[in-house]
N, C-alpha and C positions, 0 to 999 in steps of 0.2 A: 373105770369110771363108776361112780356111785349110782346105784339104782334108787336112791331114796326119793320119795315123792316131794315135789316142789312144795314148799310151805305156802300156805294160802291164808288170806284174811277171810274169815268166815262170818257172814252176817246171817242172822236168823230173825224172821218176823219184822222186816223193815216196814214201818208204817208212817214214815214222815210225809206229811202233806198228802199227796195223791198216790203214794206208794201203797200197794195192796197187801202188805204183810208177806212178802216173798223172801226166800232164802237165796243167798248168793255166795260164791267163793271166788276170790280174786287172787291170782298168783302173785307172789312176791318176787321182785327182781325182773319183772316183765313190763313192757310198755303196753298199757291197757287203755283203749279208747272207748268212751261211752258215747253212743250216738242214738238218735231217735227223733221222732216228731216233736214239735213244740207241745209242751204240756205232758210229755211222756214220763217226766220225773227225773230227768238227768241231773239237774241242779239239786233236787231233793236228795238224791242218792249220793252224789259226789261231795257237795258242799255242806249240806245240812245234816247228813248222816255220817258219812265216812270221815270227812275232814273235821266236823264238829266233835265227834267222839275221840278222834286222834289228838286234836288240840286240847280237849278237856283233860284227857288222861295225862298228856305231857305236862300241862300246867300244874296238875296236882302233884307232880314230883318235886316241885319247888317248895321252898319254905313258905309258911303263912305270910311272912313279911314281904317276900318277893311277889306272891300271888296277888297282893292288893294293888300292884301296879299293872297287872296284866288283865286284858279283857278275856273273860271266859264265855265261850259260846254255850247256848242252852243245850241241855242233854237231848240227844236224838230219841225219837220214838222208835224203839227197836227192842226186841226181846233180849238179844245178846249179840256181842261182836267180839271176835277173838283175833289175836295177833295183829291188832291195829297198830300202825306205826305213827310216830310224829309226822306231821305233814305241813306243807306250805301251800296255801291256796292263792292262786293268781287269777283274778277274774279279768276278762276282756273289757277294755274301756276305751272311750274315744274322747276323753277330756283334755288331751294334750296333742300338740303338733297339728294334726289335721283331723277332720271328721272320720277319716278312714284308718287312722292309726290304731294298732292293736298291740298287745303284749309281744306277739311274735315279730312284728315289724319294728317296734321300738327297741327290742333287745337283739334284733337280727337273728333270733332263733330260727325263723322260717328259712333263712338262707342255709344255715347249718343243717337243718332237717332235710332240706332238698338234697344236699350233697350226701347226707347219711343214707337216706332211702335209696338214692340212685346207686350207691356203691354196695350197700349191705342187703338190700331187699332181694327177694327171689320172685321173678316174674312167672306168671302162670298163664297158659293159653286159656282164655275163657271158654273156648269151644270144646277142648279136650280135657282141660284140667291138668295137663302135663306141664312141668316146669320148662321155661324158656331160657336159653343161654345166648351169650354173645359169641357168634362164630367168627372164625378167622380161617385163612387158607389152611393153616396147620390142623385146626380142629375138624375142618371139612375132610381133609385127608384121612384123619383118624377114623371118622365115620365111614368114609368110602372103603377104607382098608378092611374094616371089620365086616362090612356087608358084601363087598364086591371084589375081594382078593382074587386075582387071576382072571378077571373079566375085563373085556374091552369096553370103554365108555367114551362118550362125547361130553366134553365140558363146554357149556354154552351159556349165553346170557340173553335175557329177553329184550326185545325191542317192540315198542308199540307205535302206532301211527295215528296221526290226527286225520279227521275226515277230509281235510283239504289236501293231504299229501298222498301221492301214489306210492305203492310199494316199490315200483321200479326205480324211482329216484332214491329212496332210502337204501335199498339194497346196493345200488350202484355206488353210493358213498362208502359203504362198508367194503365193497369189492376194491375200491381205490385205496382203502386203508390196509389191504393185504388179507382180508378175510375171504376165504374161497367157498365156504359152505354155510348153509343154514338149515334149520329144521322148522317145518311148518306143516300143520295138519297131520302129524305123525310120519312125515316123509322127509328124506334128506335131499336137498337140492344144491346145485352149484350157483354161486352168486352171479356168475357171468352168463348164466342161461336160466334165469328165473322164469317159471311158467306163470304168466299173468292170470290166466283163467283159473288155475288151481288155487292160487292164494288170494284171489280178488276179495273173497268174503272173510278172510282171516284178519282178526284184530291184533294178533301178536305172533311174532316169529322169534326164533332163537338163533342168534349168530354163533357159529361154532368157534370157540377159542382154541380148542385142541382135541385130538382124538388119540387115546393112548390106552395102555393096559395097566390095570391097578396092580402094581408089583413094586417091591422095594427099590429096585434101580430107577423107577420112574417117579419116585417121590418128589424130587426137586422140580421136575418138569410139571407134575400135577399142581404143586403149590404155586408155581409161577403162572400157570394157566388159570387157576382158581382166583388168584389175586387180580389178574387182568379182567376176568369175567365179573368179579365183584365190583371193580372200579367202573367198568363200562356199563354194567347193568344196574348201577345205582344201588349197590348192596345186595343184589339178587342174582343167583345163578341156578342152573339146573343141570343135572347129569342125566344122560340118556344112554340106553343100551345101543348096541349096533342095530337092533331092530327099531330104534328110534322111539321107544316107549320111555316115558319119564320114570325114573327110579328114585330120584332124590331132588328135592327143591329146598333151597336155602333162601329165605326171604329176609330182606333188610328194609331200610326205609323206602318209602315210595319215591318213584322218579318225579323230580320237580316238573310241574306243568309249564 
């Protein structure tokens, strides 16, 4: 792969309107967004400097006869501009359809952009700055195998209660569904013998989907348990050690209220 520097459009001494004579490099072949407060100079930079100079130079490539039929924008107030490209400027307007129509809604570009960003964008955790990914039972298995190979773990999913519902009733429903154990306050309990006093002040418990050892023969069993935990936990599961300390949390969409 070539290590050549990405070619850039270089502006020096941009002074159009309220621009203060600054220098700027804009990468070519990238989606670049210009944003800022009202009056910061966004339009002066994009339309009256960059687009005006690109359009002016492009029109100058035509013959004098052709240029007489084309509108030529005034020259921008700038010391120099290099590698500028021919451009098309589309301004937002609301003169058609409805008062809330824009170029994006009229051309349906907004719909395509939403799909594009959802599929091509990389999400980052705002708290840690680390990239986020869409997990599945298979990717969770890979993470668990890398970190916990040979260790025994508990695969569980979270359950929260409302203020009006007692834990006894909730746990009894899961017990009737075949779940025999749950984790609460760092301890493992039986669903048919839940200690009311110990979990009375707990807001969340973890119903155990399975207990197993992270090893290759248990791969399919783990994936099945993780799939069940994600489904019943509204996209969220947790792995615990046999000492009942949390070692891996996979968070998905919030549980519907």
